[in-house]
C-alpha positions as CSV (number, residue, x, y, z in Angstrom):
1,X,18.5,-55.3,28.2
2,X,18.8,-58.2,25.7
3,X,15.1,-58.2,25.3
4,X,15.0,-54.4,24.8
5,X,17.5,-54.9,22.0
6,X,15.3,-57.4,20.3
7,X,12.3,-55.2,20.9
8,X,14.1,-52.4,19.1
9,X,15.3,-54.6,16.3
10,X,11.7,-55.8,15.7
11,X,10.6,-52.3,14.6
12,X,12.7,-51.8,11.5
13,X,12.7,-55.5,10.7
14,X,8.9,-55.8,10.8
15,X,8.6,-52.4,9.1
16,X,10.7,-53.7,6.2
17,X,8.7,-57.0,6.1
18,X,5.4,-55.0,6.0
19,X,6.7,-52.9,3.1
20,X,7.6,-56.1,1.2
21,X,4.7,-58.4,2.2
22,X,1.9,-56.0,3.3
23,X,0.2,-56.0,6.7
24,X,-1.8,-59.3,6.3
25,X,1.2,-61.4,5.6
26,X,3.4,-59.6,8.1
27,X,0.8,-60.2,10.8
28,X,0.7,-63.9,9.8
29,X,4.5,-64.1,10.1
30,X,4.4,-62.4,13.5
31,X,1.6,-64.6,14.8
32,X,3.5,-67.7,13.6
33,X,6.6,-66.6,15.4
34,X,4.6,-65.9,18.6
35,X,2.9,-69.4,18.3
36,X,6.3,-71.1,17.8
37,X,8.0,-69.4,20.7
38,X,5.0,-69.9,23.0
39,X,4.8,-73.6,22.2
40,X,8.5,-74.1,22.7
41,X,8.2,-72.4,26.2
42,X,5.1,-74.4,27.1
43,X,6.4,-77.8,26.2
44,X,10.2,-77.4,26.8
45,X,10.7,-74.2,28.8
46,X,10.9,-75.7,32.3
47,X,14.4,-75.1,33.5
48,X,15.9,-74.5,30.0
49,X,17.6,-71.1,30.3
50,X,18.8,-71.0,26.6
51,X,15.4,-71.8,25.3
52,X,13.9,-69.2,27.5
53,X,16.4,-66.5,26.2
54,X,15.7,-67.5,22.6
55,X,11.9,-67.6,22.9
56,X,11.7,-64.4,24.8
57,X,14.0,-62.7,22.3
58,X,11.5,-63.8,19.6
59,X,8.5,-62.6,21.6
60,X,10.1,-59.2,22.4
61,X,11.0,-58.8,18.7
62,X,7.4,-59.5,17.7
63,X,6.2,-57.1,20.4
64,X,8.3,-54.3,18.9
65,X,7.4,-55.3,15.4
66,X,3.8,-54.5,16.1
67,X,4.8,-50.9,16.7
68,X,5.9,-50.8,13.1
69,X,3.1,-53.0,11.7
70,X,0.1,-51.3,13.4
71,X,0.6,-47.8,12.2
72,X,1.3,-48.9,8.7
73,X,-1.8,-51.2,8.6
74,X,-3.9,-48.4,10.1
75,X,-2.9,-46.0,7.3
76,X,-3.4,-48.6,4.6
77,X,-6.8,-49.8,5.8
78,X,-8.3,-46.5,7.0
79,X,-6.5,-43.8,5.0
80,X,-5.1,-40.6,6.2
81,X,-8.2,-38.6,6.7
82,X,-8.8,-39.8,10.3
83,X,-5.5,-41.5,10.8
84,X,-4.8,-40.0,14.3
85,X,-8.1,-41.1,15.7
86,X,-7.9,-44.6,14.2
87,X,-4.4,-45.2,15.3
88,X,-5.2,-43.9,18.7
89,X,-7.8,-46.6,19.0
90,X,-5.4,-49.3,17.7
91,X,-2.7,-48.2,20.1
92,X,-5.2,-48.2,23.0
93,X,-6.2,-51.7,22.1
94,X,-2.4,-52.7,22.1
95,X,-2.0,-51.2,25.6
96,X,-5.2,-52.8,26.8
97,X,-3.9,-56.2,25.6
98,X,-0.7,-55.6,27.5
99,X,-2.6,-54.9,30.7
100,X,-5.0,-57.8,30.3
101,X,-2.1,-60.1,29.4
102,X,-0.2,-59.1,32.6
103,X,-3.3,-59.8,34.7
104,X,-4.0,-63.1,33.0
105,X,-0.4,-64.4,33.3
106,X,-0.4,-63.4,37.0
107,X,-3.6,-65.2,37.5
108,X,-2.2,-68.3,35.8
109,X,0.8,-68.2,38.0
110,X,-1.4,-67.8,41.1
111,X,-3.5,-70.8,40.1
112,X,-0.9,-73.2,38.8
113,X,2.3,-72.0,40.5
114,X,4.0,-71.5,37.1
115,X,3.8,-69.1,34.2
116,X,4.2,-72.0,31.7
117,X,0.5,-72.5,31.2
118,X,0.1,-68.8,30.2
119,X,2.0,-69.8,27.0
120,X,-0.7,-72.3,26.1
121,X,-3.2,-69.3,26.2
122,X,-0.8,-67.2,24.2
123,X,-0.5,-70.0,21.6
124,X,-4.3,-70.1,21.3
125,X,-4.5,-66.3,21.0
126,X,-1.8,-66.5,18.2
127,X,-3.9,-69.0,16.3
128,X,-6.9,-66.7,16.8
129,X,-4.8,-63.8,15.5
130,X,-3.9,-65.8,12.4
131,X,-7.5,-66.5,11.7
132,X,-8.5,-62.9,12.2
133,X,-5.6,-61.7,10.0
134,X,-6.4,-64.2,7.3
135,X,-10.1,-63.2,7.2
136,X,-10.0,-59.5,8.2
137,X,-6.8,-58.0,6.8
138,X,-7.8,-58.0,3.2
139,X,-7.2,-55.0,1.0
140,X,-10.0,-52.5,0.6
141,X,-11.6,-52.8,-2.9
142,X,-11.2,-49.6,-4.9
143,X,-14.3,-47.5,-5.0
144,X,-15.3,-48.3,-1.5
145,X,-15.6,-45.4,1.0
146,X,-13.0,-45.2,3.7
């Protein structure tokens, strides 16, 4: 239930951050938080219950935050004309990531006997997300078709 609280808190928090900083910078903040929490768990998580609680609260807050960031970014980058179709695709990708992440972490556990190595993969994906956000979440130039 603690993680659910942080998931719920992430939505208004990241919504406010998105309103202030825009989708690109909010995505960078989220990916940085995910990277930090994942690295903490990977390097120092074994047997550390307080670190586990802290890091997972951060991760669940970011997870909830994307439910505020994604619809806003979709509207900003693709406009309102086909918003429902575009956001449906974005949300499907979000769900697909959840399913693939679960399968991947289970495979890591089966291969290594621990989930800790899954956080190294999450760290790498967070860095990839930062690179994609830095390059791909730039405002549309006025005059371009949406």
